[in-house]
N, C-alpha and C positions, 0 to 999 in steps of 0.2 A: 504494500500500500504506500502511496505517497504521503509525505508529511501533511498534517493538518495545516491549512493555509495560515491560520493564526500563529501556529508554532513556527512555521517557516519565516514569518515576518519577525517574530521575536528573535530567532537565531540571526537573521540579517541585521537587526538592530544591535545585537551584542557584538557581532563581527565588526560592524561599522564603528562601534565605540572604541575599538582598539584595546590596548592594554596587554600586559603579559599573560600567558596562560597560567592557570592555577598552580601547576607544579613549580613555577618560578616565583610565586608569591610567598611571603611569610604568612603565618596564620593571622597575624594582626591585620595585614593589608587585605587578605582574603575576606576577613569578617566585614570590613568596611565595604568592600566591593559588592559582596552578595547581599548586603542590607538593601541595596538599590532594587532588588527584585520584589520587595514586599508589595508594591502596587499591583503586581500581577494577580494577587489574591482578591483585588477589589476593595471597596469600602467596607470597613468593619460593620457587621450587623449589631444592632442593639440587643442586649440580653438583660435579664432582670437584675443581675448582680454579678460583680467581679470582686473576688476577695483574694488577698495575698496572705500567705502563711509561711512560716519557717519550720521545716520538718527536720528533726535531728537525724543526722546521717553519720556514717563512719568517718567522714572528713570534715565534719562541721555541719551547720544548718544548710539544708537544701531549700532555696526559694521555690515556692509552689504557688500557682495561680489557679483559682477555682472559678469556673464559669457556670452560672445558673440561669437557665432559660425560664420564660414565663410558664411553660406548659410541662415542667418536669414532674410535678406532683410531689407528694411527701409520703414515705421516703423516696428519694430519687435514685434511679439506676445511674451508674457512673462509668465513664470510660476514661482511663488513664492514657492520655495522648502524649506520646513521646516524640519530640521533634527530631528531624533529621539534620543533615549538615555535616555528614562524614565524621561525626564525633568531635568536630573541630570548629565549624564556622557559624553555626546558628544558635539561637537561644530562645528564651521564653517569649520574647517579643516577635520573633520572626514568623511564628505560626498563629499569632493572635486572631487574624480574620478566619483562619481555618477552624480554630477552637470554637469561635462564636457560631460559625455556620453549622458545625456538627452538633453543637449543643441545641440549637434551635430546631434543626431538621430531625435529629434523632430523639428529641424530647428528653434529654438526659443531662446530668451534670458532667462537665468536662474538667479534668484535672491535668494541668501541665506543670512541668518541673524544669528548673534550670540546673540540670545535673552538671557535674564538673566535666570540663572539656579537655581534650588533648591539644597540644602536647604538654600543657601545664600539669595535667593529671591524666596519666595514661591508663589503659586497661589494667585492672577491672574497675577503676573509679566510677565510670558512668554506670556500670552494672550495679555496683554497690549502692550508689545514690538512688537509682531507679527502684531497686528492690526495697530500700528503706521507705520510699514514698508509697509504693504499693502496699506495704505492711501498714503504713499510717492510714491509708484510705480504709483498709479493712478494720483497723483498730479504733480509729477516731471518727470514722464516717457517720456512724449512727448518731453521734452527738451533734453533727453538723447537718443532719437531714439527708444523709446518703444511706442507701440500702446496701449493707455489706454483703448481702446475698446475691446482688446483681452487679458485679464488677466485670468490666471488659478491659482489654488493653489494645492499643492501636499505635501505629507509628509509620513514618515514611522514611525510606532509605536507611540511614544509620538508626533512625528511630524504629523502623521496621525490624531491624536486627535486634535492638534492645527489647522491643515488644515480644518478639519470639523467645528471647532469652528469659524474659519475665514469666512467660507461660511455662517454660522448662523448669525454672527455679520454683515456681509455685507448686508444680507437680512433685518435684523432688523433695520439697520441704514440707509437704502436707498442707499447703495453703499460701496465700489466700485462694479460695476457690474462685475460678473465673468462668464466666458464661460464654466468652467468645474472644477472638483475637482477629484484628484486622492488620494485615501486613501489606503495606503499599510500597512497591518497588524495593523490597528488602534486600539488604546485603546479607547473605547467609553463609558465605564461605570465604575465608581470607585467601584461599588458593588462587582465586581470580583467573581461572584457566578454562572457562567455558567457551563455547562457540560464540556466544553473544559478545564476549569481551573482544573477540577478533572481528566479528561482523560489524559491531558498533563502536569500534575503538576510538574513532575521532569524528568530529563534525556534528555531533548531536548534543551539545551542551556538556553533559557529563562524559568524560573521556576515560579510557583505560588508564592513561597516565595519571589522571586525577585520582582515580581509585587507589592506585599505588601510593600516591601522596597521602591520601586519607588513612589508609591502613598503616602506612609507615609512622605517621604521627600517633595513631591510636595505640599501636602495639609497641613501638620503639624497637630498638635493636635486639632486645632480649625477651620481648613478649611472645607468648605461645599462641599463635592463631589457630592451632588445632583443637584447643579447648572448646567444648560446646558453649561456654559462656561468651566466647568470641565468635565462633562459627557454629551456629545452631544446627546447621546441616550435618555436623560431625557427631551429633548426639547418637548414642547407640540405638535408641528407639524413640519414636515420637508418639507412641501409643499413650493414650490417656490424656492427651492435650485437649483443650476446648475447641469447639467448632471454629473454623478459620475461613476468612475471606482473604485471598491472596490476589493482589492486583499488580500487573506488570505493564510495561510500555514497550511497543514494538522496537523502537530505536534507542535502546538502553543497554549499556554494557551489563547491567544487572538483570536483564530479562531472564536468563537461564537460572540465576540464583533463586528468583521467585518461583519459576516454573518447576524446577527440580524439587524445591522445598514443598510445593503443593503436591507433587507426585508422591514424595516420601510420606507426607501426612496421610494422604489417601491410602497408600499401601499399608500404613500402620493402623488403619481403622478410624481415622479422625474425619468427621464430616468436613468437606472442603468445597468452597465455591471459588473457582479460578476464573479470572477475567484478564485477558490481554487487550490493552487499548491500542488499536491500530493507529498508525500515523502520529503517535505521540513519542516524545522524548522523556528522559528521566524526570520523575516526580511531578506528574500532572497536578497533584494536590496544591503545589506551590504556584500554580497559574490558573486556578479555577475561576478567577474573576475576569480573565482575559480570553480563555479558550473554552468554548461550549462543551467539547468532549471531556475536558478536565473536570468541569462541573458534574458531568455524569458519574465520574469516579467518586466524587464526594457524595453524590446522591445515593450511589450504590452502597457506600460504606454506612451511611446513615440508616438506610433501609435494613441492611444486614444487622446492625447493632440493635435496631428496634425489634427485630425478630428474636435475637439472642436474649434481650431483656424480657420479652413476652414469654419465652420458653423457660427462662431462668426462675 
């Protein structure tokens, strides 16, 4: 399939803006550069309330933001939405419009977290912070109007990686119980050796070289990418995990990461919905305000979450 016309226009704009490729940037410069993509999510929707909390974590307090829509009800189901950005470049503000849209459309509370980023804090710092937040949701949620029996996890790209890892940790540690997981263009294996890494290596926003840069900052020189907490695809079994929605993009180096993970989930008996978005590049969620097909990916995620909450 050809690129969606709106995506092609965005790629041309980025090419025309010039600047060095990501692997030639420092993390600090990259963070500033990618902040300019926020308008692609559109204007932030109004929600009933936005609350900031500080959750104790292994490396200090983790900043957490809670979005409550008008129609959530009490107690409210909740999705822990973990932001992407290669574990390096994005933060709690970069996904604000997405959090608001999902809260409103899925009719649930959304919790977002500013987990520690690499290279200042390498693997497993992000994993540890996110699991501390997930435990906080289950432990303190009832006191804040959240239903601890209806918790889901979701994430895009590196956030999809972390959401998959949260599901594995919750299973291994006996909780918190999860009713669903949404993995959007997830990175699932640090090996980065699939066909889609070759087919979509360059020219489609996220490049294979950029993923090498991300994994390098995340793992460092001595990090073990073979651990399931880093590469969930390496888990011995995926049996017993909650129902999953896995979304991928046709022109994405991570296409096969998501597709193969969905296959593994299905083989191990986990209910899976898999959708490949044709004509799209990496992370449609981050352009849902500018690309109609990207909005469809958000709509599908919201509908899936609603079904998980209804069944939970």
